[in-house]
C-alpha angles and dihedrals in degrees: 000000000000114000112246136152090272102035092050091058111103115238110266111205091196094066117098133198087264091057091051091047088055089052092051091047092051094045093054090052095044094046090052104037106025116021096060090053104045096102094048094045092048093050092044091051096226146068121243112259092231091063092080095061091043090052090048091052092059094046101257096121099044100039110132096008123115119274091232089070096043098270134119116241109144109108092357117134135169092276088072090057091046091053091050090052091050095049094048091049089053088070089061088222097129096181092056102082094038089063107024092047099033086125086068089079100022099051107044092072089054091050094046101040109015127106119257089252096054092044091053091049099047112027104058097053091043093052089047090056092242097109134027138214132195135196111241110193110115116090133196092244101046113024108190093358097110094170092064102046114149106201106116133213114192121191117246110172109293092351142068119224107219125202129171141059142266128205141193088034110170111224089007100138094051098038122119092195137022124214094213135194111218137172112245097157142022131318124306133022092318093069100054128108133175124230132183104228121192111233091223094054115124110267096029116118134161142192128202123247099213102150095086131146090225141356087066094167093048124107104233123170150172112231124205126200116197112180091321114182111220122179115244085232087070092066116112111219126338126333112270091011094091097113089072090049090054095042090050089080101039098094095048092048094048094046091051091049090049092052091049092049092050091047090049088053088054090052088055090049092051093049092047093049094048092050094045091052094048104035120083126203128173091002099308142070118279086238089062091064111093094219091058093047090052092051091053092045092053092048089055091046093055092043090053090054092052093048093050090048092048091051090051095049091045091054090049091051091050091049093048091240100105116151112218091211093055093051090048090053091045089060090052091048093050097044090050091048090050090051093048094048093045090053095046093045090050090052091051095047092045117184096358089058090059094057121094117249101056129097097238094054091049094048091047088060091052097054099095097048090054090051092050108029119089089020125334122258090253094052091045092054092047092048089053093046091052093048090051087053096240 
């Protein structure tokens, strides 16, 4: 059995024919509409606007959302989202999901905590690919420290007056709305609320962050709020209970990032195996050198561990028994495996792996953002340690 992206995937007994049909459906779309364009989109530093409606037409945008808003939820479980994450990672275009699917972290709080009016206004056009929403939590002063965010929202009659800034906001330049963490009370998690802020509201401005190590095609922004008036009706959940609104989505985001990191590691494995079998040095194939075989074997070993861990955490999520600490550590495991496989694949490919236009080079650029985004490795370990009452 030759090691490829598909053959190196451990058998998952929980996947049905319907799950595999979803994979085939996605792959046909991705291979036609995305894969041929990854180099151009990366170099151009942006995705084409028409991609959102195309993705919506094949079900990517609405998967898992209620039918009443234009989504598809009947029979949809978390395996469908995992498969979507895998197939997008297969392209090696790391900035693609962070922008195209920015609603994946910006919209769930609206669905779970928004009023019927705000859900009816926002969700249908977003799932149709006609409008966009981003999650705006991270700030210049605090990074991943959600409990200490500084952006303020002060009550003024039926409005909040919002002042502050957010940074590293995925999809921020193209967003029509921001699901925004603000401070409405005292210090700590007990003083946080979440508001949906229209991007075209007076006092909202934004600047692109386009000098990035990786995620070149992603839309990343800093957002500024200068005396922005936001209706109280735009609040998600109760005042000063916003930390739970934000945390509601943490597990799903981290699991998706873990799946993408593991799938990226498998891309590196596939590229390394193909090169080692074709490339000859010192009169024999690279694959005939023991040191190369051992590198590939260890890549597969670490990938196996991630896949088994992902399957376990997915089952726990489905059963409603997920342990936050385990999912946090899963993200660490997968980001470290991605980093290891990107490094080893680069070593095996040698000079050609350093040239732009191949999947290993692109994934190597994306390593750090996967280790930091969604909660850094250090914060994930500390979260787990605290949950395990150390």
